[in-house]
C-alpha positions in Angstrom: 36.0 28.2 6.5 33.5 27.1 3.8 35.8 24.2 2.8 36.0 23.1 6.5 32.2 23.2 6.8 31.7 21.3 3.6 34.2 18.7 4.7 32.4 18.4 8.1 29.1 17.9 6.3 30.4 15.2 4.0 32.0 13.4 6.9 28.8 13.6 8.9 26.7 12.2 6.0 29.2 9.4 5.5 29.0 8.6 9.2 25.2 8.4 9.0 25.5 6.0 6.1 27.9 3.8 8.1 25.8 3.9 11.3 22.4 3.5 9.6 22.7 -0.3 9.0 23.4 -0.8 12.7 19.9 0.5 13.6 17.9 -0.8 10.6 15.9 -4.0 11.0 17.4 -7.3 10.0 16.0 -8.3 6.6 13.4 -11.1 6.7 14.5 -14.3 4.9 11.7 -15.3 2.5 12.9 -18.9 1.7 10.7 -21.2 3.7 8.7 -18.3 5.2 4.9 -18.3 5.4 3.4 -15.3 3.5 -0.4 -14.6 3.7 -1.8 -12.3 1.0 -5.3 -11.1 1.2 -6.9 -9.9 -2.0 -4.4 -12.3 -3.6 -6.5 -13.6 -6.5 -5.7 -10.8 -8.8 -3.9 -7.5 -9.4 -1.1 -6.3 -7.0 -1.9 -9.0 -4.5 -1.4 -11.8 -6.9 1.9 -10.2 -8.2 3.1 -9.9 -4.6 2.4 -13.6 -4.0 4.3 -14.5 -7.2 7.2 -12.3 -6.1 7.4 -14.0 -2.7 7.0 -17.5 -4.2 9.9 -16.8 -6.6 12.0 -16.2 -3.5 11.1 -19.5 -1.9 8.1 -18.6 0.3 5.1 -20.7 1.1 1.9 -18.8 0.2 -1.6 -18.5 1.6 -4.0 -16.7 -0.8 -7.1 -15.2 0.8 -9.9 -13.8 -1.4 -13.7 -14.1 -1.9 -13.9 -15.7 -5.3 -12.9 -19.4 -5.3 -12.6 -19.7 -9.1 -10.2 -16.7 -9.2 -8.2 -18.2 -6.3 -7.7 -21.5 -8.0 -6.7 -19.7 -11.2 -4.2 -17.6 -9.3 -2.8 -20.7 -7.5 -2.0 -22.4 -10.9 -0.3 -19.2 -12.1 1.8 -18.8 -8.9 2.9 -22.4 -8.9 4.6 -22.0 -12.2 7.2 -19.9 -10.4 8.3 -22.4 -7.8 12.0 -22.8 -7.0 11.7 -26.1 -5.2 9.2 -29.0 -5.0 8.5 -28.3 -1.3 6.7 -25.0 -1.8 2.9 -24.9 -1.3 0.2 -22.4 -2.3 -2.9 -22.7 0.0 -6.2 -21.1 -1.1 -8.8 -19.9 1.4 -12.1 -18.3 0.3 -13.4 -15.7 2.9 -14.5 -12.1 3.0 -11.9 -10.5 5.3 -14.1 -7.4 6.0 -17.2 -9.1 7.4 -16.6 -11.3 10.4 -13.5 -11.2 12.6 -14.0 -14.6 14.1 -14.2 -16.1 10.6 -11.0 -14.4 9.6 -9.3 -15.6 12.8 -10.4 -19.2 12.1 -9.0 -19.2 8.5 -5.7 -17.7 9.7 -5.5 -20.5 12.3 -6.1 -23.1 9.6 -3.4 -21.6 7.4 -0.9 -21.7 10.3 -1.8 -25.3 11.1 -0.9 -26.3 7.6 2.0 -24.0 6.7 3.3 -22.8 10.1 3.2 -19.4 11.8 2.7 -16.4 9.5 6.0 -14.6 8.9 4.5 -11.9 6.6 1.0 -10.7 6.2 0.1 -8.6 3.1 -3.2 -6.7 3.4 -4.1 -6.2 -0.2 -7.9 -6.7 -0.2 -9.5 -3.5 -1.2 -11.8 -1.7 -3.6 -12.4 1.8 -5.0 -15.5 3.8 -5.8 -15.4 7.4 -6.9 -17.9 10.2 -7.3 -18.7 13.7 -6.0 -19.4 13.8 -2.3 -23.1 14.6 -2.6 -23.6 12.0 -5.3 -22.2 9.1 -3.3 -24.6 7.0 -1.2 -23.8 6.9 2.5 -23.6 3.1 2.1 -20.6 3.7 -0.2 -18.6 5.3 2.7 -19.6 2.4 5.0 -18.7 -0.2 2.4 -15.2 1.3 1.6 -14.4 1.7 5.3 -15.4 -1.9 5.8 -13.4 -3.4 2.9 -10.4 -1.1 2.9 -9.9 -0.5 6.6 -11.6 -3.3 8.6 -10.4 -5.7 5.8 -6.9 -4.8 7.0 -7.6 -4.7 10.7 -9.1 -8.2 11.0 -6.2 -10.2 9.4 -3.6 -8.1 11.2 -5.4 -8.7 14.5 -5.4 -12.4 13.8 -1.6 -12.7 13.3 -0.1 -10.1 15.6 0.0 -12.1 18.9 1.9 -15.0 17.3 4.4 -12.5 15.7 5.0 -10.8 19.0 5.6 -14.1 20.7 8.0 -15.3 18.1 9.8 -11.9 18.0 9.6 -11.8 14.2 7.1 -10.7 11.5 6.1 -8.2 8.8 2.7 -6.7 8.3 2.1 -4.9 5.0 -0.8 -2.5 4.4 -1.4 -1.6 0.8 -2.8 1.9 0.8 -2.7 4.2 -2.2 -1.3 7.6 -3.3 -5.0 8.6 -2.6 -4.1 7.8 1.0 -1.5 10.5 1.0 -3.4 13.2 -1.0 -7.1 13.8 -1.1 -8.3 14.2 -4.6 -11.6 15.2 -6.3 -14.0 12.3 -6.4 -12.2 10.3 -3.7 -14.0 11.5 -0.6 -15.0 8.0 0.3 -11.9 6.1 -1.0 -9.2 8.5 0.3 -10.8 8.5 3.8 -10.6 4.7 4.0 -7.0 4.7 2.7 -5.9 7.6 5.1 -7.2 5.5 8.0 -4.8 2.7 7.1 -1.8 5.0 7.8 -3.1 6.0 11.2 -3.5 2.3 12.1 0.0 1.5 10.7 1.8 4.2 12.6 0.2 3.3 16.0 0.7 -0.4 15.4 4.4 0.1 14.5 5.0 1.9 17.8 3.4 -1.0 19.7 5.2 -3.9 17.9 8.7 -2.5 17.1 10.1 -3.7 20.5 9.1 -7.2 19.4 11.0 -7.1 16.2 7.8 -6.9 14.2 7.8 -4.3 11.4 5.0 -2.6 9.5 5.1 -1.4 5.9 2.6 1.0 4.3 2.6 0.8 0.5 1.4 3.8 -1.5 1.0 2.5 -5.1 0.0 4.9 -7.9 -2.6 4.1 -10.5 -1.8 0.5 -11.4 -2.9 -1.6 -14.4 -5.2 -4.1 -12.6 -8.7 -5.4 -13.0 -9.8 -3.2 -10.0 -8.4 -0.1 -11.7 -10.2 -0.9 -14.9 -13.5 -1.3 -12.9 -12.8 2.0 -11.1 -12.4 3.9 -14.4 -15.9 3.1 -15.4 -17.4 5.5 -12.9 -14.7 8.1 -12.4 -15.9 11.7 -12.7 -14.2 13.7 -15.5 -12.2 15.7 -13.1 -10.8 12.6 -11.3 -10.0 11.0 -14.6 -8.1 14.1 -15.9 -6.1 14.5 -12.7 -5.2 10.8 -12.8 -4.0 11.2 -16.4 -1.2 13.6 -15.2 0.8 10.5 -14.1 1.5 7.3 -15.9 -0.1 3.9 -15.0 2.3 1.4 -13.4 2.5 -2.3 -14.0 1.5 -4.5 -11.0 4.7 -6.5 -11.3 6.8 -3.4 -10.8 4.7 -2.3 -7.8 4.8 -5.8 -6.2 8.6 -6.0 -6.5 9.0 -2.7 -4.7 6.5 -3.6 -1.9 8.2 -7.0 -1.3 11.6 -5.4 -1.2 10.6 -2.7 1.3 8.7 -5.3 3.5 11.7 -7.6 3.6 13.9 -4.6 4.7 11.3 -3.5 7.3 10.8 -0.1 5.7 7.8 1.8 7.0 7.1 3.6 3.7 7.0 1.9 0.3 6.6 4.2 -2.7 7.0 3.7 -6.4 8.7 6.2 -8.8 9.8 9.8 -8.4 6.2 11.0 -7.7 5.8 8.4 -5.0 9.1 9.3 -3.4 8.1 13.0 -3.4 4.7 12.3 -1.9 6.2 10.0 0.8 8.7 12.7 1.8 6.1 15.5 1.8 3.6 13.5 3.9 6.1 11.8 6.3 5.0 14.0 9.3 5.6 11.9 12.4 5.9 8.6 10.5 8.6 6.2 11.7 11.9 6.0 9.8 13.9 2.9 9.2 17.2 4.6 9.0 19.0 7.9 9.9 19.6 8.5 6.2 15.9 8.2 5.4 15.1 10.9 8.0 18.0 13.1 6.7 16.8 12.9 3.1 13.3 13.9 4.2 14.6 16.9 6.1 16.8 18.1 3.1 14.1 17.6 0.4 11.0 18.9 2.2 11.3 22.5 1.0 11.9 21.7 -2.6 9.2 19.0 -2.8 6.6 21.4 -1.2 7.4 23.9 -3.9 6.8 21.3 -6.6 3.7 20.1 -4.9 2.2 23.6 -5.0 2.4 23.6 -8.8 0.7 20.2 -8.9 -2.1 21.4 -6.6 -2.5 24.5 -8.8 -2.9 22.4 -11.9 -5.4 20.1 -10.2 -7.5 23.1 -9.1 -7.3 24.4 -12.7 -8.7 21.1 -14.0 -11.6 21.2 -11.6 -12.4 24.9 -12.5 -12.3 24.1 -16.3 -14.6 21.1 -15.9 -17.0 23.2 -13.9 -17.1 26.0 -16.5 -17.4 23.4 -19.3 -20.4 21.8 -17.5 -22.0 25.2 -17.0 -21.7 26.1 -20.7 -23.2 22.7 -21.7 -26.2 23.3 -19.3 -26.8 26.8 -20.8 -26.6 25.4 -24.4 -29.1 22.6 -23.5 -31.6 25.2 -22.1 -31.4 27.4 -25.2 -31.6 24.6 -27.6 
């Protein structure tokens, strides 16, 4: 009887693997496609632009700093695979004025054609204890990280629906899956992106437009280096429990998942575990993805409890160490 049940289970899983490609999105062909990357002048955004350019795409880079944009353009152009490819640079703050963002997207489409893939990578991070952060910090991070993704997406979505093709990528963070000490402002802005992405995916899926949310871990970028300058001790110690990724590695995975139309894009074993744990009511791209989440949920929750325990221990130790230092200062 056990053998029969095992055989049935194996047959069922094999059937799912065979049927899964039939319901998965058709991969997006990048050769000749127009890819817009916000925050594309450095870090993960620039590496995503390079990865798409290597596969034959036409690139529009959007960022605030013109000098950095031109520098990134030269670097990206070294990876061309044909002499027809173009890298267009547009300097604008995507988080300030929707009409301005809409205008620059129209300019890009007039020069390079309709946008096939939009990668929302513009963002920033500021950390600190909740009571130490200025209210303006919360407003600024919501503006840059959330509205900076809303505006470009709103500018391209109508054309994508009309053409019945498109990909929209939101670059969130593992801090958008798990709230951590010091990230009350940052995590909030990154969690908001997921809510936007889930609702938007439900709206646009019938039009063959697919949304991807990427959850990169700590990545070796200029933004990460800047973030480390102001991190509280607790945040820094928690971050050090996982390794720092290379932006090229992160970019390759994001581009791969976006092409396939996968809703979740995670990097490494920790990323896979977090995505499975926090999947909730998130869309799935294939039956097998849903099955894997169901099977692994219990095990991953058990592992996560150990992680949470260690994080709480770090916070308590830092608090005790700080209290001892204060007592020592008073008695000195």
